[in-house]
C-alpha positions as CSV (number, residue, x, y, z in Angstrom):
1,M,-3.6,-18.3,18.9
2,A,-5.2,-15.3,17.3
3,R,-4.5,-13.2,13.8
4,Y,-3.9,-9.9,13.3
5,S,-6.3,-7.3,12.5
6,I,-6.0,-5.8,9.9
7,H,-6.4,-3.2,11.8
8,K,-3.5,-3.5,12.8
9,L,-2.0,-2.5,10.2
10,R,-3.3,1.5,10.7
11,E,-2.1,1.2,14.2
12,W,0.9,0.8,13.2
13,K,0.6,3.9,10.1
14,A,-0.4,5.9,13.0
15,K,2.6,4.8,14.9
16,G,5.5,5.1,12.3
17,Q,5.8,1.1,12.8
18,R,6.9,-0.4,9.6
19,F,6.3,-3.5,8.5
20,A,6.7,-6.2,6.2
21,M,4.5,-8.6,3.8
22,I,6.3,-12.0,1.9
23,T,4.5,-13.5,-0.9
24,A,4.0,-17.9,0.2
25,Y,2.6,-20.7,-1.6
26,D,3.1,-24.0,0.9
27,Y,2.6,-25.6,3.9
28,P,6.4,-25.0,4.7
29,F,7.8,-21.3,3.9
30,A,3.7,-19.9,5.2
31,R,5.4,-21.7,8.9
32,L,8.9,-19.9,7.4
33,V,8.1,-16.9,7.4
34,E,5.9,-16.2,10.4
35,Q,8.6,-18.3,12.6
36,A,11.2,-15.1,11.0
37,G,7.8,-12.4,12.2
38,V,6.0,-11.6,9.3
39,P,3.1,-10.3,9.8
40,I,1.2,-10.9,6.6
41,V,1.9,-13.5,4.0
42,L,0.2,-12.7,0.6
43,V,-0.5,-16.2,-1.6
44,G,0.2,-14.2,-5.0
45,D,-0.7,-14.9,-7.8
46,S,3.0,-14.6,-8.9
47,L,2.9,-18.0,-7.7
48,G,2.6,-18.6,-11.7
49,S,5.7,-17.5,-12.7
50,V,7.1,-18.3,-9.0
51,V,5.5,-22.3,-8.3
52,L,3.6,-23.6,-11.4
53,G,5.7,-22.2,-14.0
54,Y,3.6,-20.1,-16.0
55,D,5.1,-17.0,-17.8
56,S,3.3,-14.4,-16.9
57,T,0.1,-14.7,-13.5
58,V,-2.6,-14.4,-16.0
59,P,-3.7,-18.2,-16.7
60,V,-3.5,-18.4,-12.3
61,T,-7.1,-19.7,-11.8
62,M,-9.1,-20.0,-8.7
63,D,-8.5,-23.0,-8.1
64,D,-4.8,-22.5,-8.3
65,I,-5.0,-19.9,-5.4
66,V,-7.4,-21.6,-3.1
67,Y,-5.2,-24.9,-3.5
68,H,-2.6,-23.5,-1.8
69,T,-3.6,-20.4,0.1
70,R,-5.9,-23.1,2.2
71,A,-1.5,-25.1,3.1
72,V,-0.6,-21.1,3.7
73,V,-3.4,-20.4,6.7
74,R,-2.7,-24.4,7.6
75,G,1.2,-22.9,8.0
76,T,0.5,-19.8,10.2
77,E,-0.9,-19.1,13.7
78,K,-0.9,-15.2,13.5
79,A,0.1,-13.4,10.3
80,I,-2.6,-12.5,8.2
81,V,-3.5,-14.1,4.8
82,V,-4.0,-12.0,2.3
83,A,-5.2,-14.2,-1.3
84,D,-5.1,-12.3,-4.8
85,L,-8.2,-12.7,-6.9
86,P,-6.3,-13.8,-10.4
87,F,-6.6,-12.8,-13.5
88,G,-10.2,-13.5,-14.6
89,S,-11.8,-13.7,-11.4
90,Y,-13.3,-10.1,-11.2
91,Q,-13.6,-9.0,-14.2
92,A,-16.9,-10.5,-15.6
93,S,-19.2,-9.6,-13.5
94,P,-19.4,-7.8,-9.3
95,D,-22.0,-11.2,-8.9
96,D,-18.9,-13.6,-10.1
97,A,-16.5,-11.0,-7.9
98,M,-18.0,-11.4,-5.2
99,R,-19.1,-15.5,-5.3
100,N,-15.5,-16.0,-5.9
101,A,-13.6,-13.4,-3.1
102,V,-16.4,-15.3,-0.7
103,R,-14.8,-18.4,-1.4
104,L,-10.8,-17.1,-0.6
105,L,-12.7,-16.6,2.5
106,Q,-14.9,-19.3,3.3
107,E,-13.5,-21.9,1.6
108,A,-9.5,-21.4,1.5
109,G,-9.3,-19.6,5.1
110,A,-8.1,-16.4,4.2
111,T,-7.6,-13.6,5.4
112,A,-8.8,-10.8,2.8
113,V,-8.8,-11.0,-0.9
114,K,-6.2,-8.7,-3.2
115,L,-7.4,-7.2,-6.2
116,E,-6.0,-4.9,-8.7
117,G,-6.9,-1.4,-10.3
118,G,-9.0,1.9,-8.6
119,S,-11.4,3.4,-9.0
120,H,-13.3,1.2,-11.6
121,V,-13.2,-1.5,-9.0
122,A,-14.0,0.9,-6.5
123,P,-17.8,-0.2,-6.3
124,L,-16.7,-3.2,-6.2
125,V,-14.5,-3.2,-3.2
126,H,-17.4,-0.6,-1.1
127,R,-19.2,-4.7,-2.1
128,M,-16.8,-6.5,-0.7
129,V,-16.4,-4.1,2.8
130,E,-19.5,-4.5,3.1
131,S,-20.6,-7.7,2.9
132,G,-18.0,-8.4,5.2
133,I,-14.5,-9.4,3.4
134,P,-11.9,-7.4,4.4
135,V,-10.1,-5.8,0.8
136,M,-6.3,-4.8,-0.7
137,G,-6.0,-2.7,-3.7
138,H,-3.5,-3.0,-5.4
139,L,-2.2,0.5,-7.6
140,G,1.0,1.0,-10.1
141,L,2.4,-1.9,-12.4
142,T,-0.6,-4.1,-12.1
143,P,0.9,-7.5,-13.0
144,Q,-2.7,-8.9,-14.1
145,S,-2.5,-5.7,-17.3
146,V,1.4,-6.2,-18.0
147,N,0.1,-7.5,-21.8
148,Q,-1.4,-3.9,-21.5
149,F,1.4,-1.9,-20.2
150,G,3.6,-4.1,-22.8
151,G,6.4,-4.9,-20.2
152,H,7.3,-4.5,-16.3
153,K,7.1,-0.5,-16.1
154,V,7.3,1.9,-14.2
155,Q,4.4,3.5,-13.4
156,G,3.5,7.2,-12.6
157,K,6.4,9.3,-14.6
158,T,3.5,11.1,-16.4
159,P,1.8,14.3,-14.1
160,A,-1.0,12.8,-15.1
161,A,-0.5,9.8,-15.0
162,A,0.6,10.2,-11.7
163,A,-2.4,12.2,-10.7
164,K,-4.3,9.7,-11.7
165,L,-2.9,7.1,-9.3
166,L,-3.2,9.5,-7.0
167,N,-7.4,9.4,-7.3
168,D,-7.1,6.1,-7.4
169,A,-6.0,5.5,-4.0
170,R,-8.4,8.3,-2.8
171,S,-10.9,5.7,-4.8
172,L,-9.6,2.8,-2.8
173,E,-9.7,4.3,0.9
174,E,-13.7,5.7,0.8
175,A,-14.2,2.7,-1.1
176,G,-13.4,0.7,2.4
177,A,-9.8,-1.2,1.7
178,F,-8.2,-1.9,4.8
179,A,-4.2,-1.3,2.6
180,V,-2.6,-0.5,-0.7
181,V,0.1,-1.9,-2.1
182,L,2.1,0.2,-4.9
183,E,3.4,-1.5,-7.4
184,T,6.9,0.1,-9.5
185,I,5.7,3.6,-9.1
186,P,8.3,6.8,-8.7
187,A,9.8,6.6,-5.1
188,P,8.0,10.5,-4.3
189,L,5.1,9.4,-5.7
190,A,4.9,6.4,-3.9
191,K,5.7,9.3,-0.8
192,M,3.3,12.0,-1.6
193,V,0.3,8.8,-1.3
194,T,1.4,8.0,1.7
195,E,1.2,11.1,3.3
196,R,-2.3,11.4,1.5
197,I,-4.8,8.7,2.7
198,S,-5.3,7.3,6.3
199,I,-4.8,3.9,4.9
200,P,-1.9,1.4,4.6
201,T,0.6,1.5,1.6
202,I,2.5,-1.4,1.1
203,G,6.0,-0.9,-1.9
204,I,7.1,-2.9,-4.0
205,G,9.4,-1.3,-6.1
206,A,8.1,1.9,-4.8
207,G,10.7,3.7,-2.6
208,P,11.1,3.5,1.0
209,D,8.4,5.8,2.5
210,C,5.7,3.4,1.7
211,D,4.5,1.8,5.2
212,G,4.6,-1.5,5.0
213,Q,7.2,-3.0,1.9
214,V,5.8,-6.9,0.4
215,Q,8.1,-8.7,-1.6
216,V,8.6,-12.7,-4.1
217,L,9.9,-15.0,-1.3
218,H,11.6,-16.6,-4.5
219,D,13.0,-14.3,-5.6
220,M,14.4,-13.0,-2.2
221,L,15.3,-16.1,-1.4
222,G,17.4,-16.8,-4.9
223,I,15.4,-19.7,-5.4
224,Y,16.6,-18.8,-9.3
225,D,19.8,-18.2,-11.3
226,D,17.3,-18.3,-14.9
227,R,14.8,-15.4,-13.4
228,R,15.4,-12.1,-13.9
229,V,15.9,-10.0,-10.7
230,L,13.6,-6.8,-11.1
231,R,15.7,-3.7,-9.3
232,H,13.1,-3.4,-6.7
233,A,14.0,-6.5,-5.5
234,K,16.6,-8.2,-3.4
235,V,18.2,-10.9,-2.3
236,Y,18.8,-12.1,0.9
237,A,20.6,-15.9,0.4
238,N,20.5,-18.1,-2.5
239,I,19.2,-21.2,-1.5
240,G,18.7,-22.2,-5.3
241,G,21.7,-22.3,-5.6
242,T,22.4,-25.0,-1.7
243,V,19.7,-27.4,-2.7
244,R,21.7,-27.8,-6.6
245,D,24.4,-28.5,-4.3
246,A,22.6,-30.5,-1.5
247,V,21.0,-32.6,-4.5
248,R,24.2,-32.9,-6.5
249,E,25.9,-34.2,-3.1
250,Y,23.3,-36.9,-2.8
251,V,23.0,-38.4,-6.2
252,A,27.2,-38.7,-6.0
253,E,26.8,-40.6,-3.1
254,V,24.5,-42.5,-4.8
255,E,26.4,-43.4,-7.2
256,G,29.5,-44.0,-5.7
257,R,27.2,-46.2,-2.7
258,E,28.3,-43.8,-0.1
259,F,24.5,-44.5,1.3
260,P,22.9,-45.3,3.1
261,T,25.0,-46.8,5.2
262,T,24.1,-49.0,8.4
263,E,23.9,-45.4,10.5
264,H,20.5,-44.9,8.4
265,S,19.7,-48.6,8.3
266,F,17.7,-51.5,10.1
267,E,18.4,-53.8,12.1
268,M,16.8,-57.6,12.4
269,D,17.6,-59.9,14.4
270,E,20.1,-62.8,13.9
271,S,17.4,-65.7,14.7
272,T,14.4,-64.1,12.3
273,L,17.2,-64.1,9.5
274,N,18.8,-67.4,10.8
275,E,14.5,-68.9,10.1
276,L,14.2,-67.0,6.4
277,S,17.0,-68.7,5.7
278,G,15.6,-71.8,4.1
279,V,12.8,-70.0,3.4
């Protein structure tokens, strides 16, 4: 079964057809989100905080992304799988960036890579695209630069910052990016960007007018009740509570000798058992 082409996204934008992207970091969740109809799965460096327990995305390594991307690719058949280039994998030199991007496609099986930044990374985006590597951009609140921003703050609020973001989006489009994520920016600015570039925009905390939307799966499912849910996230289920309740019930049944029962056990032939009685 063939995967969706990245060119589908432009078709959807032209038709005004909205689409969803969601994060997944392992085989079972990748299977579930694709079965639910998600056409694009992002193996984001957000795995650092939601899967690996880090305080930010900064400690995530190339090996981490490769490992998790492989699992997601195995769990999907049709979805476009986009893998993040983590912090440090493309900032040092263009050659390092190319090697790491190739690794995500060749070794991990990703359809495309995603990197953060605007005009300053446009030459790198162009080089990757010219080399056959599909690239998704990422503007606004770029989590790898969260220390520079001083936290998760809305970006593009001033005229100068908004104009720069518009120019950055155009630069990524001209460089050949097939789509761009807009994170935590004012909704009117996201609408303006969406209308002024031909490639699809994918919003997260960027209002309702982007061509697509992306969310972190673990936030949507309420996996953590002690993790701050950002304003742009919507909790669709409380899976964390369900898991805890199920495990509590299991623990209680084991301690109370209620599990396992004969229903969960295997029998032995009586004659065989008698032969063992004298052993």
